[in-house]
Structures are given as C-alpha cells and as structure tokens.
C-alpha positions in Angstrom: 5.1 10.8 17.6 2.8 8.0 19.4 4.2 4.6 20.2 1.5 2.1 20.7 2.1 -0.3 23.7 1.7 -3.8 24.2 -17.6 -7.9 11.1 -16.3 -9.3 8.8 -17.4 -6.7 5.6 -18.8 -7.8 2.0 -16.6 -6.2 -0.9 -18.7 -3.7 -3.1 -19.5 -3.9 -6.4 -18.3 -0.3 -6.6 -15.8 1.7 -4.3 -16.9 4.9 -3.7 -15.4 7.8 -1.6 -15.1 11.4 -2.0 -12.8 13.4 -0.3 -10.9 10.6 1.7 -8.9 9.8 4.5 -6.3 7.5 3.9 -4.0 5.9 6.0 -0.2 4.2 5.3 1.4 1.3 6.5 5.0 1.5 5.9 8.3 -0.1 7.3 11.3 1.4 5.6 12.2 4.9 3.3 8.8 6.2 3.5 9.3 7.8 -0.4 6.1 6.4 -2.0 4.0 7.9 1.4 5.9 10.9 1.0 4.8 11.1 -3.2 1.5 10.4 -1.8 0.9 12.9 0.6 2.6 15.4 -2.0 -0.4 14.3 -4.5 -2.7 14.8 -1.4 -1.5 18.1 -0.7 -1.5 19.7 -4.4 -4.5 18.1 -5.3 -3.8 15.5 -7.5 -5.3 13.3 -4.7 -9.0 14.3 -3.3 -8.2 13.0 0.1 -6.1 13.9 3.4 -3.3 11.4 4.5 -4.4 11.2 8.2 -1.8 8.6 9.9 1.4 6.7 9.2 2.0 3.7 10.3 5.1 1.7 11.2 5.8 -1.9 12.6 9.3 -0.6 13.4 11.2 2.6 13.6 12.4 3.3 10.3 13.2 7.0 7.8 9.7 6.2 6.7 8.4 7.8 10.4 11.1 10.7 10.5 10.1 12.0 7.4 6.5 11.8 8.6 7.4 13.4 11.7 9.0 16.2 9.5 6.4 16.8 7.3 4.3 17.2 10.8 2.0 14.2 9.5 0.2 12.1 12.5 2.6 8.8 12.6 2.7 6.2 15.0 4.7 3.2 16.0 2.8 -0.3 16.3 5.7 -3.0 17.0 5.2 -7.0 16.9 7.4 -7.4 19.6 5.8 -5.3 22.3 2.7 -7.6 22.0 2.2 -11.4 23.6 1.5 -12.6 20.0 1.0 -11.9 16.3 -2.8 -12.0 16.9 -2.3 -9.4 19.6 -0.4 -6.9 17.4 -2.3 -7.7 14.6 -5.7 -7.1 16.5 -4.2 -3.6 17.9 -3.1 -2.5 14.0 -6.7 -2.6 13.2 -7.5 -0.9 16.0 -5.4 1.9 15.7 -5.6 2.3 11.9 -10.0 2.0 12.5 -9.6 4.9 14.8 -9.0 7.0 11.8 -11.8 6.0 10.1 -9.9 5.5 7.0 -11.9 5.5 3.3 -8.6 3.5 2.2 -5.5 2.0 3.9 -2.4 1.9 1.5 0.4 -0.7 1.9 3.7 0.8 0.5 6.4 -1.0 1.8 5.0 -2.7 4.6 6.7 -6.1 5.4 4.5 -7.5 7.2 1.8 -10.0 6.6 -1.2 -8.8 7.2 -3.9 -11.4 8.9 -7.2 -12.1 8.3 -8.4 -9.7 11.4 -6.5 -6.6 10.1 -7.9 -7.6 5.9 -11.2 -8.4 7.0 -12.2 -5.6 8.9 -10.9 -3.0 5.9 -12.0 -5.0 2.7 -12.7 -3.1 -0.2 -10.5 -0.5 0.6 -7.4 -2.1 1.8 -4.9 -2.1 -1.2 -1.3 -2.8 -1.4 1.7 -2.1 -3.7 4.1 -4.3 -5.0 7.3 -3.8 -7.3 6.0 -6.5 -10.1 3.9 -7.4 -12.7 1.3 -9.8 -10.8 1.1 -13.0 -10.7 4.8 -13.2 -11.6 7.3 -12.7 -8.5 5.4 -12.2 -5.6 6.9 -11.7 -2.1 9.9 -10.1 -0.2 12.7 -10.6 -3.1 10.4 -9.3 -6.4 12.7 -7.1 -7.8 16.1 -9.8 -7.7 13.9 -12.4 -8.4 12.6 -10.7 -11.6 16.4 -9.8 -12.2 17.6 -13.3 -12.0 15.0 -14.8 -13.9 15.6 -12.7 -16.8 12.7 -11.3 -17.9 12.5 -8.4 -20.1 9.9 -6.9 -18.8 8.6 -5.8 -15.2 7.1 -3.1 -13.5 4.9 -2.6 -10.2 1.3 -3.6 -9.4 -1.7 -1.7 -7.3 -3.7 -4.6 -5.5 -6.1 -5.0 -3.9 -5.4 -7.6 -0.5 -6.6 -10.8 0.4 -5.5 -13.4 2.9 -3.0 -14.5 0.5 0.2 -13.4 0.0 0.3 -10.7 -3.4 -2.9 -12.2 -4.6 -6.0 -10.1 -4.3 -7.4 -8.5 -7.8 -5.6 -6.1 -9.7 -6.6 -2.4 -10.1 -3.5 -0.9 -11.9 -0.2 -1.6 -13.2 2.5 0.0 -14.8 5.6 -2.0 -16.8 9.4 -1.2 -17.3 12.0 -2.6 -19.4 14.7 -4.6 -17.9 17.9 -3.1 -19.3 20.6 -5.7 -20.2 23.3 -3.9 -17.3 20.8 -3.5 -14.6 21.7 -3.9 -11.0 18.9 -5.3 -8.3 19.7 -1.5 -7.3 18.9 0.4 -10.3 16.1 -1.8 -11.6 14.4 -1.5 -8.2 15.0 2.4 -8.7 13.3 2.6 -12.3 10.3 0.7 -10.0 10.0 3.1 -7.3 10.0 5.9 -9.7 7.2 4.1 -11.9 5.6 3.5 -8.2 5.5 7.5 -7.1 3.3 8.2 -10.1 1.2 4.9 -9.9 0.2 4.8 -6.6 -1.6 8.3 -6.2 -3.4 7.9 -9.2 -5.2 4.4 -8.2 -5.8 6.7 -4.5 -6.9 9.1 -6.7 -9.3 6.8 -8.9 -10.7 4.8 -6.0 -11.6 8.4 -3.8 -13.5 9.3 -6.9 -15.5 6.0 -7.1 -13.9 5.2 -10.1 -13.2 1.6 -9.2 -15.2 -1.3 -9.9 -14.6 -4.6 -8.7 -16.3 -7.4 -9.7 -15.1 -10.9 -8.6 -11.4 -10.8 -9.4 -11.5 -8.3 -12.5 -11.5 -4.7 -12.0 -12.5 -1.9 -14.2 -12.0 2.1 -14.0 -15.2 3.8 -14.7 -14.9 6.7 -16.9 -15.6 10.6 -15.6 
C-alpha cells in the first residue's frame, strides 16, 4: 500500500464511458468495494477497479491488499488543513484517470474542490431511500422513526450532503424485530447488487442526467 504524505467541469446531459476505469473511496469494511471488484472480474461491470482509496486504516484496505488491488491511504491528519487534504485526495484520484469515482462507505464529506473535479462521474451509495434519513446514522434514524420500508440509494454527488440526483434505489421492508445491525445487514445485501448494477449502466453509457432527473436508457 502506498501512503500519501501530508477546472470546473459542466455535467453532461448524457454520461458515457466504455470499458471504464473505476476508483472506489472507502473508510470501513470494504464489502461494497469487494462486490464491485467481483462484478468487474466476472464481466458484470465493463470496467477495471484501478484504485481503492481510504481516509483511514480500515479492513477495506486489507481486503484490497489481499486481492492485489492498487490501494492507498490519504489521511486528513497528514495535512495542515481540510482544504490541503481535499486537494491531495483530488490529485491522487485524478492520477488514476477514472471514468467513475464511487464513494462506498466513505465517511468524509467531500469538498467542492473534489466534487467539481469529478462532476458527473462521482457517485455515492447511501443506506436509505433518499431524501429520507440523510447523514451518517441513516439506518438507526429509519428504525427509530418507525418507517415500514427503507433501502439504499445510489446518487450523483453534489456540494450538499446526500442531495445529488438519484440514479437508482432499492427497497427493503423493516421488520418488527429488526435491530440496527439486522436492518443494516439486509441493506448491505441490497447494496452489493445495486452498486454493480449502477456502475455497469454508467459505463455502458445508459445513464442520462437532465437537471435532477436521471433516466436509464434502454439498450
């Protein structure tokens, strides 16, 4: 693992890429990164996972190493400011020339300097049916609120938290005996199918963005 020391682009109407290059941002277990790596490996996603980037030491980095994936650590504490870290993160990701950047359990709010560098090719996986239950405790919040259905959302990232245009969502029922752990486990199982599906659609050039509306073009 390599540890990294201390132009604005207009979103196109249709996002196109073929046999693309993916970079995944992680902070935790890396289970969605693994699901995406598997999907790239077996051809369900027409692309290569060219880098796994983390903001902290985590299980996901160890899994990336075991899979012999290019992986690196860009820690905020190694930089004098959040702005400096954001610029370094941008530069490291850009160096891999990604067609798609995927935030999959990345527990940092991405600064405008990063978001704008990858506008239209930067997506996030969130464990609720947005716009409900934004933020870091979405599963707990949905359970505490008493909803009967929750799920997972993949959306484009903009400069507001969990706000960008929604690409795809999948639901799961909330059971009477659910705990945060059991509900989160069921959502993760959904995400392991949802994320590769969205990445494949994107790389096939089938994701069309118009304002806040996202359409999936038929083959």
